[in-house]
C-alpha positions as CSV (number, residue, x, y, z in Angstrom):
1,M,25.6,155.5,-63.8
2,Q,25.0,158.6,-61.8
3,E,26.8,161.9,-62.4
4,I,28.4,163.5,-59.4
5,R,27.7,167.2,-59.1
6,T,29.8,168.6,-56.3
7,P,33.3,168.2,-54.9
8,A,31.9,167.3,-51.4
9,E,29.9,164.4,-52.9
10,L,33.0,163.2,-54.9
11,S,35.1,163.3,-51.7
12,L,32.5,161.3,-49.8
13,V,31.9,158.6,-52.4
14,S,35.6,158.2,-53.1
15,G,36.8,158.2,-49.5
16,S,39.1,161.1,-50.4
17,D,41.2,158.8,-52.6
18,S,44.3,160.7,-53.6
19,I,44.1,159.7,-57.3
20,V,40.5,160.8,-57.6
21,E,41.1,164.1,-55.8
22,W,44.1,164.8,-58.0
23,A,42.2,164.1,-61.2
24,A,39.3,166.3,-60.0
25,Q,41.2,169.5,-60.4
26,G,38.9,172.3,-61.4
27,F,35.9,170.0,-60.7
28,A,34.0,172.8,-58.9
29,A,33.8,174.7,-62.2
30,G,32.6,171.7,-64.0
31,A,29.8,170.7,-61.7
32,D,27.2,172.7,-63.6
33,P,25.2,170.0,-65.5
34,G,24.6,172.5,-68.3
35,R,28.3,172.6,-69.2
36,R,29.7,170.0,-71.5
37,S,32.7,171.7,-73.0
38,R,36.0,169.9,-73.9
39,G,37.8,171.3,-70.9
40,V,35.3,170.4,-68.1
41,V,36.2,167.9,-65.4
42,R,33.3,165.5,-64.8
43,A,32.7,162.6,-62.4
44,W,30.3,159.6,-62.1
45,R,29.6,156.7,-59.8
46,Q,28.1,153.3,-60.2
47,G,27.9,150.9,-57.2
48,D,31.1,151.4,-55.3
49,A,33.0,152.5,-58.4
50,V,33.9,156.2,-59.1
51,A,35.4,157.7,-62.3
52,V,36.7,161.2,-62.9
53,A,37.4,162.4,-66.5
54,S,40.1,165.1,-66.4
55,P,41.2,166.6,-69.7
56,D,44.9,167.4,-70.5
57,V,46.4,166.7,-67.1
58,S,50.0,165.5,-66.9
59,K,50.1,165.1,-70.7
60,H,47.0,163.0,-71.2
61,D,43.2,163.1,-71.0
62,R,42.9,160.9,-67.9
63,L,40.0,158.8,-66.5
64,A,40.8,158.1,-62.8
65,V,38.9,155.0,-61.7
66,I,38.5,153.3,-58.3
67,G,36.2,150.5,-57.0
68,A,35.4,146.9,-57.7
69,V,35.9,145.8,-61.3
70,E,32.3,144.5,-61.5
71,D,31.0,148.1,-61.0
72,A,33.9,149.9,-62.6
73,A,33.8,148.0,-66.0
74,P,30.3,149.1,-67.0
75,L,31.0,152.6,-65.6
76,V,34.1,153.0,-67.7
77,R,32.4,151.6,-70.8
78,D,29.6,154.2,-70.5
79,V,31.8,157.1,-69.5
80,L,34.1,156.5,-72.5
81,R,31.0,156.6,-74.7
82,E,30.2,160.0,-73.1
83,V,33.6,161.6,-73.1
84,G,35.3,159.9,-76.1
85,P,38.2,157.5,-76.6
86,S,41.0,159.9,-75.9
87,Y,40.6,159.4,-72.2
88,R,43.0,156.8,-70.6
89,P,41.6,154.8,-67.6
90,F,44.1,155.1,-64.7
91,G,44.0,153.5,-61.3
92,D,45.3,150.5,-59.3
93,E,47.0,148.0,-61.5
94,E,44.8,145.1,-60.7
95,L,41.7,147.1,-61.5
96,V,43.1,148.4,-64.8
97,R,44.0,144.9,-65.9
98,G,40.5,143.8,-65.1
99,L,39.0,146.7,-67.1
100,A,41.2,145.8,-70.1
101,E,39.7,142.3,-70.0
102,R,36.1,143.5,-69.7
103,V,35.7,146.8,-71.6
104,P,35.5,146.2,-75.4
105,G,38.3,148.0,-77.2
106,L,40.3,148.8,-74.1
107,R,43.9,147.7,-74.0
108,F,46.3,147.6,-71.1
109,S,49.1,150.2,-71.7
110,A,51.6,150.3,-68.8
111,S,52.1,150.0,-65.1
112,F,54.0,152.4,-62.9
113,G,54.0,153.9,-59.4
114,W,51.8,156.5,-57.7
115,M,53.4,157.8,-54.5
116,D,51.9,160.2,-52.0
117,T,52.4,161.7,-48.6
118,S,50.8,164.0,-46.1
119,D,54.1,164.5,-44.1
120,V,56.5,167.4,-44.3
121,P,60.0,166.0,-44.7
122,D,62.5,166.6,-42.0
123,L,65.5,167.8,-43.9
124,T,67.7,170.9,-44.3
125,T,68.1,172.3,-47.8
126,T,69.0,175.5,-49.7
127,A,66.6,174.7,-52.5
128,A,64.2,177.5,-53.3
129,W,61.6,178.5,-55.9
130,L,63.0,180.1,-59.0
131,D,62.0,183.5,-60.2
132,G,61.0,182.3,-63.6
133,D,62.3,179.3,-65.5
134,A,65.6,180.4,-67.1
135,G,67.8,177.4,-67.6
136,V,65.1,174.8,-66.8
137,E,64.5,173.7,-70.4
138,A,68.2,173.2,-71.1
139,L,68.7,171.1,-68.0
140,L,65.6,168.9,-68.8
141,A,66.8,168.4,-72.3
142,E,70.2,167.1,-71.0
143,A,69.1,165.3,-67.9
144,S,65.5,164.2,-68.3
145,P,64.3,164.6,-71.9
146,K,61.2,162.3,-71.3
147,S,59.9,164.6,-68.5
148,Y,56.2,165.3,-68.8
149,A,56.6,168.8,-67.1
150,W,58.3,171.5,-69.2
151,P,58.3,175.3,-68.9
152,G,55.3,176.9,-70.4
153,H,53.2,173.8,-70.6
154,P,49.6,174.1,-69.3
155,G,49.4,173.2,-65.6
156,V,53.2,173.6,-64.9
157,R,53.2,176.4,-62.4
158,R,56.6,176.9,-60.9
159,W,60.1,175.4,-60.6
160,A,62.4,174.9,-57.6
161,A,66.1,174.4,-57.8
162,L,69.4,173.9,-56.1
163,T,72.1,176.1,-57.8
164,G,75.8,176.1,-58.0
165,E,78.3,178.8,-57.1
166,R,77.8,180.6,-60.3
167,G,74.0,180.3,-60.1
168,E,73.8,177.4,-62.5
169,L,70.9,174.9,-62.1
170,L,72.1,171.6,-60.6
171,S,68.8,169.9,-59.6
172,I,65.2,170.9,-60.3
173,A,61.6,169.9,-59.6
174,A,58.2,171.4,-60.5
175,D,54.9,172.2,-59.0
176,A,52.7,170.9,-61.9
177,W,49.1,169.9,-62.2
178,S,48.4,170.4,-58.6
179,A,44.8,170.0,-57.4
180,P,43.2,171.9,-54.5
181,E,43.5,168.8,-52.2
182,V,46.6,167.1,-53.7
183,G,49.7,168.9,-54.8
184,F,51.8,167.3,-57.6
185,L,55.6,167.0,-58.0
186,A,57.0,166.5,-61.4
187,G,59.9,167.5,-63.7
188,V,62.6,166.2,-61.4
189,A,66.1,166.4,-63.0
190,T,69.7,166.6,-61.8
191,H,72.6,167.6,-64.0
192,P,74.8,164.6,-64.7
193,V,77.9,166.2,-63.1
194,A,75.9,166.8,-59.8
195,R,74.4,163.3,-59.4
196,G,75.2,161.1,-56.4
197,K,75.3,164.0,-54.0
198,G,71.7,163.9,-52.6
199,L,70.6,167.1,-54.4
200,S,67.5,165.5,-55.9
201,R,66.4,164.5,-52.4
202,Q,66.9,168.1,-51.2
203,V,65.0,169.8,-54.0
204,C,62.2,167.2,-53.9
205,G,62.0,167.5,-50.1
206,F,61.6,171.3,-50.5
207,V,58.8,171.0,-53.0
208,T,57.1,168.3,-51.0
209,A,57.1,170.4,-47.9
210,E,55.8,173.4,-49.8
211,L,53.0,171.5,-51.4
212,V,51.9,169.6,-48.3
213,K,51.6,172.9,-46.5
214,R,49.5,174.3,-49.3
215,H,47.4,171.3,-50.3
216,R,47.5,168.8,-47.3
217,R,48.9,166.0,-49.5
218,V,51.3,165.7,-52.4
219,A,51.7,163.0,-55.0
220,L,53.9,162.0,-57.9
221,M,54.3,159.4,-60.6
222,V,57.4,157.2,-60.9
223,D,58.5,154.4,-63.1
224,G,58.2,151.1,-61.3
225,D,61.7,150.1,-62.6
226,N,63.4,153.1,-61.1
227,P,64.4,151.8,-57.6
228,A,66.8,154.7,-56.9
229,A,64.1,157.3,-57.4
230,I,61.5,155.3,-55.4
231,A,64.0,155.0,-52.5
232,V,64.5,158.8,-52.5
233,Y,60.8,159.4,-52.3
234,R,60.3,156.8,-49.6
235,R,63.0,158.5,-47.5
236,L,60.9,161.7,-47.9
237,G,57.8,159.9,-46.5
238,Y,56.0,158.8,-49.6
239,T,54.2,155.5,-49.9
240,Y,54.2,153.5,-53.1
241,R,51.0,152.3,-54.9
242,R,51.1,150.1,-58.0
243,V,49.0,151.8,-60.7
244,A,48.5,151.4,-64.4
245,A,46.9,153.0,-67.4
246,A,44.9,151.6,-70.4
247,G,43.8,153.1,-73.7
248,M,41.3,152.5,-76.4
249,R,42.7,150.6,-79.4
């Protein structure tokens, strides 16, 4: 395998794949071959396969992988020897299933959806960025306790919300783990009493527009068995991609 040294080289060999570019956050700082600390993003290629090791992004050490399984399997095997077993291979579902069959010790974990867009949604909303995160944790605990994004967690930058007449939070979403070329939407939650009113679409539309303007593209992860959420994101211009993750036994 060959280590990739610069963001420009990574973009070229990956075809600007959104999963790769999202995982490569902070890669410019990690391009120095003399640096091998725990927090450095690194990238490699072998044949037409590309892998990016990104520590502590969206709750996990992630190893984003693209390419043909014939090239990706030996690449992932060697990269995991280099970076350690905490990294979870992540990419298109068919590829990840193939990796789980070919890489010793690797086990398929779960499939889900990756959705991204480069379009600014056409909608009217009163959603806005919050000045701080007061009330966010309470709403998440009630409405979305399994959320990956929480106030104060590394990489969770800011929260947007729609509020009620008394200023109470009704629906929220976060700018979290955004990379220079790919913004990331997470932490979506709507208070139970406010559901069914289109508030989630409005706040997600606001964050999507803000992140597209800043990063060119925006992405998110969604459970594959959540058709209601997928439908909301599709109406905002997102396209769906079946992805999966695996981990070492």
